[in-house]
LUMZA-280300 format. One record per residue (C-alpha): z, x negated, y; residue number from 1. Coordinates in steps of 0.25 Angstrom, whole numbers, always signed. Example, Ala and Ser with C-alpha at 12.3 -4.5 7.8 and 13.67 -1.06 7.14 Angstrom:
<recs>
      c3      c1      c2   pado
     +31     -49     -18      1
     +29     -55      -4      2
</recs>
This chain:
<recs>
      c3      c1      c2   pado
    -114     -86     -14      1
    -123     -81      -3      2
    -127     -91      +8      3
    -120     -86     +23      4
    -129     -82     +33      5
    -128     -90     +47      6
    -126     -84     +60      7
    -129     -94     +70      8
    -121     -88     +84      9
    -111     -91     +94     10
     -96     -91     +94     11
     -91     -82    +105     12
     -77     -85    +105     13
     -78     -93    +118     14
     -88     -97    +129     15
     -94    -108    +121     16
    -100     -99    +112     17
    -103    -109    +103     18
    -115    -108     +91     19
    -111    -104     +79     20
    -115    -102     +64     21
    -109     -91     +55     22
    -111     -93     +40     23
    -109     -78     +35     24
    -109     -73     +21     25
    -112     -58     +21     26
    -108     -53      +7     27
    -100     -48      +2     28
     -95     -46     +17     29
     -98     -54     +30     30
     -92     -67     +28     31
     -93     -78     +39     32
     -94     -91     +30     33
     -92    -102     +41     34
     -96    -104     +57     35
    -100    -118     +60     36
    -107    -122     +75     37
    -120    -119     +77     38
    -129    -132     +79     39
    -140    -123     +85     40
    -132    -117     +96     41
    -138    -122    +109     42
    -126    -123    +116     43
    -116    -129    +106     44
    -123    -135     +96     45
    -114    -134     +84     46
    -101    -134     +90     47
     -90    -124     +89     48
     -77    -124     +91     49
     -66    -117     +82     50
     -66    -104     +88     51
     -79    -102     +82     52
     -74    -101     +68     53
     -65     -91     +72     54
     -75     -81     +72     55
     -74     -79     +57     56
     -59     -77     +59     57
     -62     -66     +68     58
     -72     -59     +61     59
     -64     -60     +47     60
     -49     -57     +56     61
     -44     -44     +49     62
     -35     -42     +62     63
     -48     -41     +70     64
     -50     -26     +73     65
     -62     -20     +67     66
     -62      -7     +73     67
     -57      +2     +85     68
     -42      +3     +85     69
     -34     +15     +94     70
     -19     +14     +98     71
     -10     +25     +92     72
      +4     +24     +96     73
      +7     +10     +92     74
      -4      +7     +82     75
     -20      +6     +82     76
     -28     +13     +73     77
     -42     +12     +70     78
     -52     +23     +78     79
     -67     +24     +76     80
     -76     +18     +88     81
     -81     +29     +94     82
     -68     +37     +95     83
     -62     +25    +100     84
     -73     +25    +111     85
     -72     +40    +115     86
     -56     +39    +116     87
     -56     +27    +125     88
     -68     +34    +132     89
     -60     +46    +135     90
     -50     +37    +140     91
     -56     +28    +148     92
     -64     +39    +155     93
     -50     +48    +158     94
     -44     +35    +164     95
     -56     +34    +175     96
     -54     +51    +175     97
     -41     +50    +178     98
     -40     +38    +187     99
     -53     +31    +192    100
     -62     +21    +187    101
     -52      +9    +186    102
     -43     +16    +179    103
     -50     +10    +164    104
     -51      -7    +167    105
     -57     -16    +159    106
     -52     -31    +154    107
     -61     -41    +149    108
     -58     -53    +139    109
     -67     -65    +140    110
     -72     -61    +126    111
     -81     -54    +131    112
     -88     -62    +136    113
     -92     -68    +123    114
    -101     -56    +117    115
    -111     -47    +125    116
    -100     -37    +129    117
    -100     -43    +144    118
    -113     -34    +145    119
    -107     -21    +142    120
     -93     -24    +148    121
    -101     -25    +162    122
    -108     -10    +159    123
     -94      -6    +155    124
     -88     -10    +167    125
     -98      -5    +176    126
     -96     +10    +169    127
     -81      +8    +170    128
     -82      +4    +184    129
     -66      -1    +186    130
     -60     -10    +196    131
     -51     -14    +183    132
     -59     -25    +177    133
     -52     -37    +172    134
     -58     -50    +163    135
     -52     -63    +157    136
     -61     -69    +167    137
     -50     -67    +180    138
     -43     -73    +170    139
     -50     -86    +168    140
     -65     -87    +178    141
     -63     -78    +189    142
     -62     -91    +199    143
     -73     -94    +195    144
     -80     -82    +195    145
     -75     -81    +210    146
     -80     -96    +213    147
     -94     -93    +208    148
     -93     -79    +215    149
     -90     -86    +230    150
     -99     -99    +228    151
    -111     -94    +220    152
    -110     -81    +223    153
    -109     -74    +209    154
     -98     -75    +200    155
    -107     -79    +187    156
    -113     -90    +193    157
    -104     -99    +186    158
    -104    -114    +187    159
    -106    -123    +173    160
    -103    -136    +170    161
    -115    -144    +165    162
    -106    -152    +156    163
    -119    -156    +147    164
    -122    -164    +159    165
    -112    -169    +168    166
    -108    -183    +171    167
     -94    -177    +176    168
     -86    -166    +171    169
     -73    -161    +178    170
     -67    -151    +170    171
     -54    -143    +176    172
     -46    -133    +170    173
     -56    -132    +158    174
     -56    -136    +144    175
     -68    -136    +138    176
     -66    -144    +127    177
     -58    -132    +121    178
     -66    -120    +128    179
     -79    -124    +127    180
     -84    -122    +141    181
     -80    -110    +149    182
     -88    -105    +159    183
     -96    -118    +155    184
    -100    -115    +142    185
     -99    -129    +133    186
     -99    -128    +118    187
     -92    -141    +112    188
     -87    -144    +124    189
     -81    -156    +120    190
     -94    -162    +117    191
    -100    -160    +129    192
     -86    -166    +137    193
     -88    -178    +128    194
    -103    -179    +132    195
    -102    -180    +146    196
     -91    -193    +143    197
    -102    -199    +133    198
    -112    -198    +144    199
    -103    -203    +154    200
     -98    -193    +161    201
     -83    -189    +165    202
     -76    -178    +160    203
     -64    -175    +169    204
     -54    -163    +165    205
     -44    -160    +175    206
     -33    -151    +167    207
     -17    -151    +166    208
     -18    -154    +152    209
     -26    -165    +146    210
     -36    -153    +138    211
     -45    -155    +127    212
     -57    -158    +137    213
     -47    -167    +144    214
     -46    -176    +132    215
     -61    -177    +132    216
     -62    -181    +145    217
     -65    -193    +154    218
     -53    -190    +163    219
     -41    -178    +161    220
     -35    -176    +175    221
     -21    -169    +173    222
     -20    -159    +185    223
     -10    -149    +190    224
     -13    -135    +186    225
     -19    -129    +199    226
     -23    -141    +204    227
     -38    -141    +203    228
     -42    -136    +215    229
     -34    -145    +224    230
     -42    -157    +214    231
     -54    -150    +218    232
     -52    -151    +232    233
     -49    -165    +232    234
     -60    -167    +223    235
     -70    -162    +233    236
     -63    -168    +245    237
     -66    -182    +239    238
     -80    -180    +236    239
     -83    -173    +249    240
     -75    -184    +257    241
     -84    -195    +251    242
     -96    -188    +251    243
     -98    -184    +238    244
    -103    -171    +239    245
    -116    -167    +233    246
    -116    -155    +237    247
    -130    -146    +236    248
    -136    -139    +248    249
    -136    -125    +243    250
    -121    -125    +246    251
    -113    -119    +256    252
     -98    -122    +261    253
     -98    -138    +259    254
     -92    -139    +274    255
     -79    -129    +270    256
     -78    -137    +257    257
     -77    -150    +265    258
     -67    -143    +274    259
     -58    -138    +262    260
     -56    -151    +255    261
     -56    -158    +266    262
     -40    -157    +267    263
     -40    -160    +250    264
     -39    -174    +248    265
     -35    -178    +234    266
     -21    -182    +239    267
     -20    -166    +243    268
     -22    -163    +228    269
     -12    -174    +221    270
      -1    -164    +222    271
      -8    -151    +218    272
     -17    -159    +206    273
      -8    -168    +202    274
     -20    -178    +201    275
     -20    -191    +210    276
     -28    -191    +223    277
     -35    -204    +217    278
     -39    -197    +204    279
     -45    -186    +213    280
     -54    -194    +221    281
     -58    -201    +209    282
     -63    -187    +203    283
     -69    -184    +215    284
     -77    -195    +215    285
     -82    -196    +200    286
     -85    -179    +199    287
     -94    -182    +214    288
    -101    -194    +208    289
    -104    -192    +194    290
    -119    -190    +192    291
    -116    -174    +189    292
    -103    -168    +187    293
     -96    -154    +185    294
     -82    -147    +189    295
     -79    -138    +179    296
     -67    -130    +179    297
     -62    -118    +171    298
     -48    -110    +165    299
     -38    -119    +171    300
     -42    -119    +185    301
     -47    -104    +184    302
     -32    -101    +180    303
     -26    -106    +194    304
     -23     -98    +207    305
     -35    -108    +212    306
     -44    -104    +202    307
     -55    -100    +211    308
     -53    -109    +221    309
     -54    -120    +211    310
     -66    -116    +203    311
     -73    -115    +217    312
     -69    -129    +218    313
     -76    -134    +207    314
     -89    -127    +211    315
     -86    -133    +223    316
     -85    -145    +217    317
     -97    -146    +208    318
    -106    -142    +219    319
    -100    -152    +231    320
    -103    -163    +221    321
    -119    -157    +219    322
    -114    -153    +205    323
    -117    -139    +204    324
    -129    -134    +199    325
    -134    -149    +194    326
    -134    -153    +180    327
    -122    -160    +176    328
    -115    -151    +186    329
    -110    -137    +187    330
    -123    -127    +184    331
    -126    -113    +180    332
    -131    -108    +168    333
    -147    -102    +167    334
    -143     -90    +158    335
    -153     -79    +152    336
    -145     -68    +158    337
    -140     -69    +171    338
    -125     -63    +170    339
    -123     -65    +184    340
    -136     -56    +188    341
    -132     -46    +177    342
    -117     -45    +183    343
    -124     -43    +196    344
    -132     -31    +194    345
    -121     -25    +186    346
    -110     -28    +197    347
    -117     -33    +209    348
    -114     -48    +215    349
    -101     -54    +210    350
     -89     -47    +218    351
     -75     -54    +222    352
     -65     -46    +228    353
     -72     -32    +228    354
     -59     -25    +224    355
     -43     -30    +221    356
     -33     -29    +211    357
     -23     -18    +215    358
      -9     -26    +214    359
     -13     -42    +215    360
     -23     -39    +224    361
     -33     -48    +217    362
     -48     -46    +219    363
     -60     -43    +210    364
     -70     -53    +204    365
     -83     -47    +197    366
     -77     -35    +195    367
     -63     -38    +189    368
     -50     -39    +193    369
     -40     -51    +188    370
     -37     -49    +176    371
     -22     -54    +181    372
     -21     -41    +189    373
     -25     -32    +177    374
     -10     -29    +172    375
      -7     -24    +186    376
     -19     -17    +188    377
     -14      -8    +175    378
      -1      -7    +179    379
      -3      -5    +195    380
      -4     +10    +197    381
     -13     +17    +207    382
     -28     +16    +210    383
     -36      +8    +200    384
     -24      +5    +190    385
     -30      +2    +176    386
     -26     +12    +165    387
     -36      +9    +156    388
     -41      -3    +151    389
     -53      -9    +141    390
     -50     -23    +136    391
     -63     -30    +131    392
     -60     -42    +123    393
     -48     -47    +130    394
     -33     -48    +129    395
     -25     -48    +143    396
     -13     -47    +138    397
     -14     -62    +132    398
     -25     -66    +142    399
     -21     -61    +155    400
      -9     -67    +163    401
      +5     -60    +161    402
      +1     -56    +149    403
     +14     -47    +148    404
     +12     -39    +160    405
      -4     -38    +154    406
      +2     -32    +142    407
     +11     -23    +147    408
      +1     -17    +158    409
      -9     -14    +145    410
      +1      -6    +138    411
      +1      +3    +152    412
     -14      +6    +150    413
     -17     +21    +148    414
     -30     +15    +140    415
     -32      +0    +134    416
     -44      -4    +126    417
     -45     -16    +120    418
     -60     -20    +114    419
     -54     -32    +106    420
     -56     -37     +91    421
     -41     -39     +90    422
     -28     -31     +94    423
     -25     -42    +104    424
     -13     -40    +112    425
     -19     -34    +122    426
     -27     -25    +111    427
     -13     -22    +104    428
     -12     -12    +118    429
     -24      -6    +117    430
     -27      +9    +114    431
     -41      +5    +107    432
     -44      -8    +103    433
     -61      -8    +101    434
     -63     -20     +92    435
     -78     -27     +92    436
     -84     -34     +81    437
     -80     -48     +81    438
     -88     -60     +86    439
     -98     -63     +72    440
    -100     -48     +72    441
    -107     -47     +84    442
    -120     -52     +90    443
    -124     -57    +105    444
    -132     -65    +113    445
    -124     -72    +123    446
    -127     -70    +138    447
    -113     -73    +145    448
    -111     -89    +141    449
    -126     -94    +144    450
    -122     -92    +158    451
    -109    -101    +157    452
    -115    -111    +147    453
    -117    -127    +150    454
    -132    -126    +145    455
    -141    -113    +145    456
    -141    -106    +133    457
    -141     -93    +127    458
    -138     -90    +112    459
    -137     -76    +102    460
    -126     -74     +92    461
    -130     -65     +83    462
    -119     -58     +73    463
    -115     -66     +60    464
    -109     -54     +54    465
    -112     -39     +55    466
    -103     -30     +60    467
     -97     -19     +53    468
    -104      -7     +57    469
     -92      +1     +64    470
     -90     -12     +73    471
     -93     -13     +88    472
     -97     -25     +96    473
     -90     -28    +110    474
    -103     -22    +118    475
    -102      -9    +109    476
     -88      -6    +112    477
     -91      -9    +129    478
    -102      -1    +127    479
     -95     +10    +121    480
     -83      +9    +131    481
     -94     +10    +143    482
     -99     +23    +137    483
     -86     +29    +134    484
     -84     +26    +151    485
     -95     +33    +153    486
     -89     +46    +146    487
     -96     +58    +140    488
    -107     +67    +145    489
    -122     +69    +144    490
    -127     +57    +156    491
    -116     +49    +150    492
    -119     +50    +136    493
    -132     +45    +140    494
    -126     +33    +146    495
    -118     +30    +137    496
    -129     +29    +126    497
    -136     +20    +136    498
    -124     +11    +136    499
    -123     +11    +122    500
    -139      +7    +120    501
    -138      -6    +128    502
    -132     -16    +115    503
    -130     -31    +120    504
    -144     -35    +113    505
    -152     -26    +122    506
    -144     -29    +135    507
    -145     -44    +132    508
    -159     -44    +128    509
    -163     -37    +143    510
    -154     -46    +151    511
    -160     -59    +143    512
    -174     -53    +145    513
    -172     -51    +161    514
    -162     -62    +161    515
    -166     -76    +169    516
    -172     -83    +157    517
    -179     -71    +151    518
    -194     -65    +150    519
    -192     -55    +163    520
    -190     -68    +169    521
    -198     -78    +162    522
    -209     -71    +154    523
    -211     -75    +141    524
    -203     -87    +141    525
    -191     -79    +143    526
    -179     -80    +135    527
    -175     -66    +126    528
    -161     -62    +119    529
    -173     -61    +108    530
    -177     -76    +107    531
    -161     -80    +108    532
    -157     -71     +96    533
    -168     -77     +89    534
    -162     -91     +92    535
    -150     -96     +84    536
    -142    -106     +93    537
    -146     -99    +106    538
    -156    -103    +116    539
    -154    -115    +125    540
    -159    -113    +139    541
    -156    -127    +143    542
    -147    -135    +153    543
    -139    -130    +165    544
    -151    -130    +178    545
    -148    -130    +191    546
    -151    -114    +198    547
    -139    -112    +205    548
    -148    -109    +218    549
    -154     -98    +209    550
    -140     -91    +205    551
    -133     -92    +217    552
    -129     -78    +221    553
    -122     -81    +237    554
    -130     -76    +248    555
    -135     -89    +253    556
    -138     -95    +240    557
    -128    -106    +242    558
    -116    -111    +235    559
    -105    -107    +242    560
     -96    -118    +243    561
     -85    -113    +250    562
     -82     -97    +248    563
     -73     -93    +259    564
     -63     -85    +249    565
     -60     -98    +242    566
     -62    -108    +252    567
     -51    -101    +261    568
     -42    -102    +246    569
     -44    -116    +244    570
     -38    -118    +260    571
     -26    -111    +256    572
     -24    -118    +242    573
     -11    -121    +241    574
      -3    -130    +232    575
      +0    -121    +220    576
     +14    -113    +220    577
     +24    -117    +210    578
     +35    -108    +203    579
     +47    -118    +204    580
     +55    -111    +193    581
     +44    -115    +184    582
     +39    -129    +181    583
     +26    -130    +172    584
     +12    -123    +174    585
      +6    -116    +162    586
      -9    -120    +159    587
     -18    -113    +148    588
     -25    -120    +139    589
     -35    -117    +127    590
     -38    -122    +113    591
     -52    -124    +106    592
     -48    -113     +95    593
     -43    -102    +106    594
     -49     -94    +115    595
     -46     -79    +117    596
     -33     -72    +115    597
     -36     -67    +103    598
     -44     -79     +94    599
     -29     -85     +93    600
     -26     -76     +82    601
     -37     -80     +73    602
     -30     -88     +63    603
     -42     -98     +62    604
     -41    -101     +76    605
     -26    -103     +76    606
     -25    -114     +65    607
     -17    -129     +68    608
      -9    -132     +78    609
      -3    -120     +87    610
      -8    -119    +101    611
      -2    -109    +108    612
      +9    -119    +113    613
     +15    -125    +125    614
      +8    -137    +130    615
     +19    -146    +138    616
     +17    -160    +141    617
     +28    -170    +136    618
     +37    -173    +150    619
     +38    -156    +151    620
     +42    -155    +138    621
     +52    -164    +139    622
     +57    -159    +151    623
     +60    -147    +145    624
     +66    -152    +131    625
     +54    -147    +122    626
     +46    -154    +113    627
     +33    -151    +106    628
     +33    -137     +97    629
     +45    -131    +104    630
     +45    -119    +108    631
     +46    -117    +123    632
     +47    -104    +132    633
     +38    -104    +143    634
     +41     -95    +157    635
     +32     -91    +166    636
     +35     -81    +178    637
     +31     -71    +169    638
     +32     -73    +155    639
     +39     -82    +143    640
     +32     -88    +130    641
     +37     -94    +119    642
     +30    -107    +112    643
     +28    -120    +106    644
     +26    -133    +114    645
     +17    -144    +112    646
     +20    -155    +121    647
      +8    -165    +126    648
      +6    -175    +136    649
     -10    -168    +136    650
      -1    -158    +148    651
      +0    -162    +162    652
     +17    -162    +165    653
     +20    -149    +172    654
     +10    -140    +165    655
     +12    -131    +151    656
      +0    -127    +144    657
      +0    -113    +134    658
     -14    -109    +129    659
     -21     -94    +132    660
     -24     -84    +124    661
     -12     -85    +112    662
      -3     -71    +112    663
      +4     -63    +103    664
      +7     -68     +89    665
      -1     -81     +90    666
      +6     -86    +102    667
     +10     -85    +116    668
      +3     -79    +127    669
      +2     -88    +140    670
      +0     -77    +147    671
     +15     -72    +147    672
     +17     -83    +155    673
      +5     -80    +165    674
      +7     -72    +178    675
      -3     -61    +182    676
      +0     -64    +197    677
      -5     -80    +196    678
     -21     -76    +201    679
     -31     -84    +207    680
     -29     -76    +220    681
     -45     -76    +223    682
     -51     -72    +209    683
     -37     -67    +204    684
     -40     -76    +190    685
     -27     -77    +182    686
     -19     -90    +186    687
     -13     -93    +173    688
     -12    -108    +176    689
      -5    -106    +188    690
      +8    -101    +178    691
     +21    -108    +181    692
     +30    -109    +169    693
     +40    -115    +163    694
     +44    -121    +148    695
     +58    -122    +142    696
     +62    -123    +127    697
     +63    -112    +120    698
     +78    -107    +116    699
     +82    -111    +101    700
     +85     -99     +95    701
     +98     -96     +90    702
    +101     -99     +74    703
</recs>
């Protein structure tokens, strides 16, 4: 038997990008023999989660699309690439000619960030010039973007928790033991969390559910959903009242923060948080007096109507205690490509509220409207109405709030183009589906996640399997769509040729050469793309170092602790409103085997215990007369689903959990229940964890 060829690369299915070794037998046909962790990887050191093995199933999956598809009536038929591009281009240009440049919009799913496609997408957006641009960022990270824009002067100056050196990690609304980090990329998060405790540090998890991370923590603090900003205000009150602050000199607005938190003693936070005042006092002192500490928040706090205020207060807590831009605190990577600078060159400074959605009157952020408004922007008549949409690696019918309304809106479009590996719930509605190659059939040098990692690094993923000759990568597809937007004509033919000439490898090589670590700035010692491609496992660029002063983009080069917009919102923040017709609050959850909506369809990922369940506290189950495994009806103000119940004391009483990303024939979509009208009003981020529901036993079918 022929010995397998082993390729060292990364798994691109989530932010961790863990290093893997792919053993391939090339004859008679390319076959993946096995995938295991790469001990040479400079960030993951051999760790992988079960998702990495799904890459084999994705490559082999007979349901994965391998040729472009065109809708003809109710059927999809194969179509050639050139023919598909020509027809899509003609229809896009016609819509824009008849209805204006905003008539064609764009939705970008988060898998695009796990490839080189974002660079091509930025060019596509530049040529499209539409105000109707949406992405998954407004479903999970706009509050962090807004906080960074107002505090640091740029949305991509994003603080990262230095977990490998901290003495005290405070986790709010995040579950890194499952996600392996998000906007703090940390492969083998479980090992990193254990290391904090082994060196005598503390891990404190604040969450309504006793999550996988909470089980590894020193302490789990059960909080009412939406209580996080009140907890943070009370902790800041204690720290500033007792003189425990160590804010650096380069901050502005500390007096305004003192005035704000003076009216928020721990006793005032008990009702909103469900946490006793004495516990809040202790948490504040332990955080402030630790040798180093960092507060880290993610999706659980993004998904609330107070998401922007909460992420701002997390940054304020880190700054006020002297833990901003210092080892063991909240730091900023030094990547080989400055993505923030690249975006500023393309679009100018990070823009907020440059224009607004027509119906809900929500602000744009970094050139995008909130996805929660997308269905309305499609169905609402008038100027700027979306009549055509390009969906890149996204499934908004499942991932956006009020999925039924999104589906109905998609059916109204004059043109829907999906770039997708599968006929997802969204792609099934499309006029054209353009499938890229599978992840193992493409090569890429990651320039996105070095900007979000807990350690400075850069890594290259060579393709493990040569794709079929007629196939195309995400980069090729987006470039071709950009060329079609430009259209026919002699001048445009030249521009189209130029667009197609810029391959991903050429562009990234140039960006690294001119980047902060490249030869243009560092001479012969500079880091080149060629060197990274020659180094299996990547190049370790060392621990994070303090350098916020160099990357601040505020006018006075100081951290703005008290931006007026956030300060005024916090002053007016009242208790969360309750729909008294519904008595349980819905939160999401994630499993190590799942990530985006399409991954749940892979048989290898669906093995074992059923995971699309309603997680319910025993007291709530008893009050409703339901037992573990029973089918229950979950009802919100906008929708209804039926799912089996899983009774567990890991849930806080009064809170229910359904995982995100399920739908179709493999489970119920939680976004059947979520309301697109519930948003963080400052950023427009969907507030899906603000959903109130009822749970009751499902009716017994008549015999």
